[in-house]
C-alpha positions as CSV (number, residue, x, y, z in Angstrom):
1,M,0.0,0.0,0.0
2,P,1.6,3.3,-1.1
3,Y,-0.3,5.4,1.5
4,E,0.6,3.2,4.5
5,Q,3.8,5.1,5.2
6,L,2.1,8.4,4.9
7,V,-0.6,7.3,7.3
8,N,2.0,6.0,9.7
9,I,3.9,9.3,9.8
10,I,0.7,11.4,10.3
11,V,-0.6,9.0,13.1
12,L,2.8,9.1,14.7
13,I,2.9,12.9,14.8
14,I,-0.6,13.2,16.1
15,F,0.2,10.4,18.7
16,I,3.2,12.3,20.0
17,V,1.2,15.5,20.5
18,A,-1.6,13.6,22.2
19,F,0.9,11.7,24.4
20,I,2.4,15.0,25.5
21,T,-0.9,16.5,26.5
22,A,-2.3,13.3,28.2
23,D,-2.3,12.5,31.9
24,T,-0.4,9.4,33.2
25,R,-3.3,7.0,32.7
26,G,-4.0,8.3,29.2
27,K,-0.3,8.0,28.3
28,I,-0.3,4.3,29.2
29,I,-3.4,3.6,27.2
30,L,-2.2,5.6,24.2
31,A,1.2,3.9,24.2
32,L,-0.3,0.4,24.5
33,I,-2.7,1.0,21.6
34,M,0.0,2.5,19.4
35,A,2.4,-0.3,20.1
36,L,-0.2,-2.9,19.3
37,L,-1.1,-1.2,16.0
38,F,2.5,-1.0,14.8
39,I,3.7,-4.5,16.1
40,L,0.7,-6.7,15.3
41,P,1.0,-6.5,11.4
42,F,4.6,-7.9,11.7
43,M,3.5,-10.7,14.0
44,F,0.6,-11.8,11.8
45,P,1.6,-11.0,8.1
46,F,-1.8,-11.8,6.6
47,P,-3.1,-9.3,4.0
48,V,-6.5,-9.0,5.7
49,F,-4.9,-8.4,9.1
50,R,-2.7,-5.7,7.6
51,W,-5.8,-3.9,6.3
52,V,-7.5,-4.1,9.7
53,C,-4.5,-2.6,11.3
54,F,-4.3,0.1,8.6
55,V,-7.9,1.1,9.3
56,G,-7.2,0.9,13.0
57,K,-4.3,3.3,12.7
58,A,-6.4,5.8,10.8
59,I,-9.2,5.6,13.4
60,F,-6.6,5.9,16.2
61,G,-5.1,9.0,14.5
62,I,-8.5,10.6,14.2
63,A,-9.3,9.7,17.9
64,C,-6.0,11.3,19.0
65,Y,-6.8,14.4,17.0
66,F,-10.1,14.7,18.7
67,Y,-8.5,14.1,22.1
68,I,-6.1,17.0,21.4
69,K,-9.0,19.3,20.6
């Protein structure tokens, strides 16, 4: 997927800003979700699972953006 790297960069930037503004409990939850979304596609290299994680990253990025606002 050619847009996967672009989505990863955007989600990573939004995650960093949300991580900085979050409280301690929120930081743990954000870091856990982010780690799972980036590690799971390498553990289970099925095409369908990669799509699910791709959509999950996009939704996670949108949720972090709304959390910042």
